[in-house]
C-alpha positions as CSV (number, residue, x, y, z in Angstrom):
1,X,-45.4,59.0,23.5
2,X,-45.2,61.9,25.9
3,X,-42.6,61.5,28.6
4,X,-41.0,58.5,27.0
5,X,-37.4,59.1,25.8
6,X,-38.3,57.7,22.3
7,X,-35.2,58.9,20.5
8,X,-32.6,57.7,23.0
9,X,-34.2,54.3,23.4
10,X,-34.5,53.9,19.7
11,X,-30.9,54.8,19.1
12,X,-29.7,51.9,21.2
13,X,-31.8,49.4,19.3
14,X,-30.6,51.0,16.0
15,X,-27.0,50.3,16.7
16,X,-27.4,47.0,18.6
17,X,-29.2,45.4,15.7
18,X,-26.9,47.1,13.2
19,X,-24.2,45.0,14.8
20,X,-26.5,41.9,14.5
21,X,-27.0,42.8,10.8
22,X,-23.3,42.5,10.3
23,X,-22.7,39.4,12.4
24,X,-25.6,37.3,11.2
25,X,-25.3,37.6,7.4
26,X,-21.5,38.2,7.1
27,X,-19.7,36.6,10.1
28,X,-20.0,33.1,8.5
29,X,-18.6,34.7,5.3
30,X,-15.7,36.1,7.3
31,X,-15.1,32.7,8.9
32,X,-15.3,31.0,5.5
33,X,-12.7,33.6,4.3
34,X,-10.4,32.4,7.1
35,X,-10.9,28.8,5.7
36,X,-12.9,27.3,8.6
37,X,-15.0,24.3,7.8
38,X,-18.8,24.2,7.9
39,X,-18.7,22.4,11.2
40,X,-16.2,24.9,12.7
41,X,-18.4,27.8,11.4
42,X,-21.4,26.2,13.0
43,X,-19.5,25.7,16.2
44,X,-18.3,29.3,16.4
45,X,-21.7,30.7,15.6
46,X,-23.2,28.3,18.3
47,X,-20.7,29.7,20.8
48,X,-22.0,33.2,20.2
49,X,-25.5,32.0,20.6
50,X,-24.6,29.7,23.6
51,X,-23.4,32.5,25.8
52,X,-26.9,33.8,25.7
53,X,-27.8,30.8,27.9
54,X,-25.7,32.1,30.8
55,X,-24.9,35.7,30.4
56,X,-28.5,37.2,30.4
57,X,-29.5,35.2,33.4
58,X,-26.4,36.2,35.4
59,X,-26.7,39.9,34.5
60,X,-30.4,39.8,35.0
61,X,-29.9,38.5,38.6
62,X,-27.4,41.3,39.2
63,X,-29.8,43.9,37.8
64,X,-32.8,42.6,39.8
65,X,-30.8,42.6,43.0
66,X,-29.6,46.2,42.4
67,X,-32.9,47.5,41.2
68,X,-31.2,49.3,38.3
69,X,-30.5,48.1,34.8
70,X,-28.7,50.8,32.8
71,X,-25.3,50.6,34.7
72,X,-25.2,46.9,33.7
73,X,-26.1,47.7,30.1
74,X,-23.3,50.3,29.9
75,X,-20.7,48.1,31.5
76,X,-21.6,45.1,29.4
77,X,-21.4,47.3,26.2
78,X,-18.0,48.6,27.1
79,X,-16.6,45.2,28.0
80,X,-18.0,43.6,24.9
81,X,-16.2,46.3,22.8
82,X,-13.0,45.7,24.6
83,X,-13.1,41.9,24.1
84,X,-14.0,42.2,20.4
85,X,-10.9,44.4,19.8
86,X,-8.8,41.2,19.8
87,X,-10.6,39.6,16.9
88,X,-8.3,40.9,14.1
89,X,-5.4,39.1,15.9
90,X,-7.2,35.7,16.2
91,X,-7.0,33.5,13.1
92,X,-7.0,29.9,14.4
93,X,-10.1,28.2,15.7
94,X,-9.3,28.2,19.4
95,X,-8.0,31.7,19.7
96,X,-11.0,33.1,17.8
97,X,-13.3,30.9,20.0
98,X,-11.8,32.4,23.1
99,X,-12.2,36.0,21.9
100,X,-15.8,35.3,20.7
101,X,-16.7,33.7,24.0
102,X,-15.5,36.7,26.0
103,X,-17.1,39.2,23.6
104,X,-20.5,37.5,23.4
105,X,-20.7,36.9,27.2
106,X,-20.8,40.7,27.6
107,X,-22.7,41.7,24.4
108,X,-25.4,39.1,24.9
109,X,-26.0,40.3,28.5
110,X,-27.1,43.8,27.7
111,X,-30.2,43.5,25.5
112,X,-32.5,41.7,28.0
113,X,-31.9,44.4,30.6
114,X,-32.4,47.2,28.0
115,X,-35.7,45.5,27.1
116,X,-36.8,45.5,30.7
117,X,-35.8,49.2,31.0
118,X,-37.8,50.0,27.9
119,X,-40.9,48.3,29.1
120,X,-40.6,50.2,32.4
121,X,-40.5,53.5,30.4
122,X,-43.6,52.3,28.5
123,X,-45.7,51.4,31.5
124,X,-49.3,51.6,30.4
125,X,-48.3,51.9,26.8
126,X,-46.6,48.5,26.2
127,X,-48.2,48.0,22.8
128,X,-46.0,51.0,21.6
129,X,-42.9,48.8,22.2
130,X,-42.9,47.9,18.5
131,X,-42.5,51.6,17.5
132,X,-39.2,51.7,19.4
133,X,-38.0,48.2,18.5
134,X,-38.5,48.8,14.7
135,X,-35.4,51.1,14.8
136,X,-33.4,47.9,15.5
137,X,-34.8,46.5,12.3
138,X,-33.8,49.6,10.5
139,X,-30.2,49.2,11.8
140,X,-30.2,45.6,10.7
141,X,-31.3,46.6,7.2
142,X,-28.7,49.3,6.8
143,X,-25.8,47.0,7.6
144,X,-27.2,43.9,5.9
145,X,-27.8,45.6,2.6
146,X,-24.9,48.1,2.8
147,X,-22.1,45.6,3.5
148,X,-22.9,43.2,0.7
149,X,-21.8,45.5,-2.1
150,X,-18.8,46.7,-0.1
151,X,-17.7,43.1,0.5
152,X,-17.9,42.4,-3.3
153,X,-15.3,45.0,-3.8
154,X,-13.3,45.2,-0.5
155,X,-13.5,41.6,0.7
156,X,-14.6,39.8,3.9
157,X,-11.8,41.4,6.0
158,X,-14.1,44.4,6.3
159,X,-16.5,42.5,8.6
160,X,-14.7,42.8,12.0
161,X,-14.1,46.5,11.5
162,X,-17.8,47.1,10.8
163,X,-18.7,45.2,14.0
164,X,-16.2,47.1,16.1
165,X,-17.6,50.4,14.9
166,X,-21.1,49.3,15.8
167,X,-20.1,48.1,19.2
168,X,-18.6,51.5,19.9
169,X,-21.9,53.2,18.9
170,X,-23.8,50.9,21.2
171,X,-21.7,51.9,24.2
172,X,-22.1,55.6,23.4
173,X,-25.9,55.4,23.0
174,X,-26.1,53.4,26.3
175,X,-24.6,56.4,28.1
176,X,-27.5,58.6,26.9
177,X,-30.4,56.2,27.5
178,X,-32.0,57.0,30.9
179,X,-32.9,54.6,33.7
180,X,-36.7,54.1,34.1
181,X,-38.3,54.0,37.5
182,X,-38.3,50.4,38.6
183,X,-41.5,48.4,38.5
184,X,-42.7,47.5,42.0
185,X,-46.2,46.5,41.3
186,X,-48.1,45.7,44.5
187,X,-48.7,42.0,44.8
188,X,-47.1,41.3,41.4
189,X,-43.9,39.3,41.0
190,X,-43.4,38.6,44.7
191,X,-43.8,34.9,44.1
192,X,-40.5,33.2,43.5
193,X,-39.1,32.6,40.1
194,X,-39.1,28.9,40.8
195,X,-42.9,28.9,41.4
196,X,-43.5,30.7,38.1
197,X,-41.2,28.3,36.2
198,X,-42.9,25.2,37.7
199,X,-46.1,26.1,35.8
200,X,-46.5,23.6,32.9
201,X,-47.8,26.3,30.6
202,X,-44.8,28.5,31.2
203,X,-42.5,25.5,30.5
204,X,-44.3,24.8,27.3
205,X,-44.2,28.4,26.2
206,X,-40.4,28.7,26.8
207,X,-39.9,25.4,25.0
208,X,-41.8,26.8,22.0
209,X,-39.6,29.9,22.1
210,X,-36.5,27.6,22.1
211,X,-37.8,25.7,19.1
212,X,-38.6,28.8,17.1
213,X,-35.1,30.1,17.5
214,X,-33.6,26.7,16.8
215,X,-35.5,26.7,13.5
216,X,-33.8,29.9,12.6
217,X,-30.3,28.6,13.3
218,X,-29.5,27.3,9.8
219,X,-30.9,30.5,8.3
220,X,-28.8,32.8,10.4
221,X,-25.6,30.6,10.0
222,X,-25.7,29.5,6.4
223,X,-28.2,31.6,4.4
224,X,-25.5,33.8,2.9
225,X,-23.3,30.8,2.0
226,X,-26.4,28.9,0.7
227,X,-27.3,31.8,-1.6
228,X,-23.7,32.0,-2.9
229,X,-23.8,28.2,-3.6
230,X,-27.0,28.6,-5.6
231,X,-25.6,31.5,-7.6
232,X,-26.6,34.7,-5.9
233,X,-24.0,37.5,-5.7
234,X,-23.1,39.3,-2.5
235,X,-25.2,42.4,-3.3
236,X,-28.3,40.3,-4.1
237,X,-27.9,38.3,-0.9
238,X,-27.6,41.5,1.1
239,X,-30.8,42.7,-0.5
240,X,-32.6,39.5,0.5
241,X,-31.4,40.0,4.1
242,X,-32.6,43.6,4.0
243,X,-36.0,42.6,2.4
244,X,-36.7,40.2,5.2
245,X,-36.0,42.8,7.9
246,X,-37.9,45.4,6.0
247,X,-40.9,43.1,6.2
248,X,-40.2,42.9,9.9
249,X,-40.2,46.7,10.2
250,X,-43.6,46.9,8.5
251,X,-44.9,44.3,11.0
252,X,-43.6,46.3,14.0
253,X,-45.3,49.5,12.6
254,X,-48.7,47.8,12.7
255,X,-48.3,45.5,15.7
256,X,-49.8,47.9,18.2
257,X,-53.1,47.8,16.2
258,X,-52.9,44.0,15.6
259,X,-52.3,43.2,19.2
260,X,-55.1,45.5,20.3
261,X,-57.5,43.7,18.0
262,X,-56.6,40.0,18.1
263,X,-55.9,37.5,20.9
264,X,-52.4,36.4,21.5
265,X,-52.9,32.6,20.9
266,X,-53.9,32.8,17.2
267,X,-51.2,35.4,16.5
268,X,-48.4,33.2,18.0
269,X,-49.6,30.1,16.3
270,X,-49.8,32.0,13.0
271,X,-46.2,33.0,13.4
272,X,-45.1,29.4,14.0
273,X,-47.1,28.2,11.0
274,X,-45.6,30.8,8.6
275,X,-42.1,30.0,9.9
276,X,-42.7,26.4,9.0
277,X,-43.8,27.4,5.5
278,X,-40.7,29.7,5.2
279,X,-38.2,26.9,5.9
280,X,-39.9,24.5,3.6
281,X,-39.7,27.0,0.7
282,X,-36.0,27.5,1.3
283,X,-35.5,23.7,1.5
284,X,-37.3,23.0,-1.8
285,X,-37.0,26.0,-4.0
286,X,-33.7,28.0,-3.4
287,X,-33.2,28.6,-7.1
288,X,-36.6,30.4,-7.5
289,X,-36.0,34.1,-7.0
290,X,-39.8,34.8,-6.5
291,X,-40.2,32.1,-3.9
292,X,-37.1,33.0,-2.0
293,X,-38.3,36.6,-2.0
294,X,-41.6,35.4,-0.6
295,X,-39.8,33.3,2.0
296,X,-37.9,36.5,3.1
297,X,-41.1,38.4,3.4
298,X,-42.3,35.8,5.9
299,X,-39.6,37.1,8.2
300,X,-42.4,39.6,9.2
301,X,-44.1,36.6,10.8
302,X,-41.3,34.3,11.9
303,X,-39.5,37.1,13.7
304,X,-41.6,40.3,13.8
305,X,-45.0,38.9,14.8
306,X,-43.5,36.1,16.9
307,X,-41.1,38.4,18.9
308,X,-43.7,41.1,19.6
309,X,-46.2,38.6,20.9
310,X,-43.7,36.5,22.8
311,X,-42.1,39.5,24.6
312,X,-45.5,40.8,25.6
313,X,-46.2,37.4,27.1
314,X,-42.9,37.4,28.9
315,X,-43.7,40.9,30.3
316,X,-47.0,39.6,31.7
317,X,-45.7,36.3,33.1
318,X,-42.7,37.7,34.9
319,X,-43.9,40.7,36.9
320,X,-42.4,43.2,39.3
321,X,-38.9,42.4,40.4
322,X,-38.9,39.3,38.2
323,X,-38.8,41.4,35.0
324,X,-35.1,41.3,34.5
325,X,-34.8,37.6,35.0
326,X,-37.9,36.9,32.9
327,X,-36.5,38.8,29.9
328,X,-33.1,37.1,30.5
329,X,-34.8,33.6,30.4
330,X,-36.6,34.5,27.2
331,X,-33.3,35.6,25.7
332,X,-31.2,32.8,27.0
333,X,-33.6,29.9,26.3
334,X,-34.8,31.2,22.9
335,X,-32.0,33.2,21.3
336,X,-29.3,31.4,23.4
337,X,-30.0,27.7,23.7
338,X,-32.3,27.7,20.7
339,X,-29.9,29.6,18.5
340,X,-27.0,27.4,19.6
341,X,-28.9,24.2,18.9
342,X,-29.9,25.5,15.5
343,X,-26.4,26.5,14.6
344,X,-24.9,23.2,15.8
345,X,-27.3,20.9,14.1
346,X,-27.1,23.1,10.9
347,X,-23.3,22.8,10.9
348,X,-23.4,19.1,11.4
349,X,-26.0,18.4,8.7
350,X,-25.0,21.0,6.1
351,X,-22.1,19.2,4.4
352,X,-23.4,15.6,4.9
353,X,-27.2,15.7,4.5
354,X,-27.4,18.9,2.5
355,X,-29.3,22.2,2.7
356,X,-32.7,20.7,1.9
357,X,-32.6,18.3,4.8
358,X,-31.3,20.9,7.1
359,X,-34.1,23.4,6.4
360,X,-36.7,20.6,6.4
361,X,-35.5,19.9,10.0
362,X,-36.0,23.6,10.8
363,X,-39.5,23.4,9.5
364,X,-40.2,20.4,11.8
365,X,-38.9,22.4,14.8
366,X,-41.1,25.4,14.0
367,X,-44.2,23.1,13.6
368,X,-43.5,21.4,16.9
369,X,-43.1,24.8,18.6
370,X,-46.5,25.9,17.1
371,X,-48.2,22.9,18.8
372,X,-46.6,23.8,22.1
373,X,-47.7,27.4,21.8
374,X,-51.2,26.4,21.0
375,X,-51.3,24.3,24.1
376,X,-49.6,26.8,26.4
377,X,-50.7,30.3,25.7
378,X,-54.5,29.9,26.4
379,X,-53.5,28.6,29.8
380,X,-51.3,31.6,30.5
381,X,-53.9,34.2,29.6
382,X,-57.0,34.5,27.6
383,X,-57.2,38.2,27.3
384,X,-56.1,40.6,24.5
385,X,-52.8,42.5,24.5
386,X,-52.9,46.1,25.8
387,X,-54.8,48.3,23.4
388,X,-52.9,51.1,21.6
389,X,-53.1,54.6,23.1
390,X,-54.0,56.9,20.2
């Protein structure tokens, strides 16, 4: 990867997803520690997801207009850290909601622009993206597996401090990551964003992304509490989180070869199909250690395979000066609107209908998303992803 600042780009992903590896498994546990109800926990998690609907698009518009991305990444990282500093003082629902709204508005804005910057560094070697992104998975594993045993002995009050330390590291690493030359491809991306978004295949693809992330909502919000209810201890739940992301790391390591050999349509449909299977296993067999382990290994497909293919498609659909807004749309509609929808419906169903019904609904969403992907992707492009540069 000659000429690519591999280490400095990877460090940002490492710490960004280390924070995610604290928030996703353990923030609901912290909220439960503060005696919030399941509906309130779902609402607060949906708030964090929901800001992804607005923040990436607004910051993407700013970055596209300025032609630079890293100043926005750095300012968003610092402002997110400053807002999160008020979390230890907020213990009732509305004050914590206000703090999390401010924090997540800035924190959720930075990743899409950093992704666009990374792809500009990788110009001509886009299939190597997974080799940089896998360090984010490593960061997630370190915090997801490491905090579980610590919380068994120290308690859930540790969670905000772990997040704050990670946010500080994100800001520091953003200062070292260089700006890539902007992409100004001749004849590419000059058509308006509205014209791209009016294509039925693009609409169907983005809807599929929304459904995939909505299917993950109950998992991200309630998996740790679900495992505790079934009888798993904190350390074993942490290992299960880590196992899922370890499978994702392995997938990222081999994705450049897979995407150089297979077409994108079957890869994306396979990811949706295995996500459907994963949620059905969690719905029906939570007490079976072997089956839960198998479901966690399917994270390699439901996130790793899916994300690598989807983000490559986004990079091809939104070209030139539309890159920042394209990445922002992928983030906001998928991880934002989809994640918020999943957290909200999970919180509403969890106590009343139960975990099995909630995860069965997640399986239905993944299946519907797979149908949309099957219809959309062949119309977007029929060629293979960029071959790996050996």
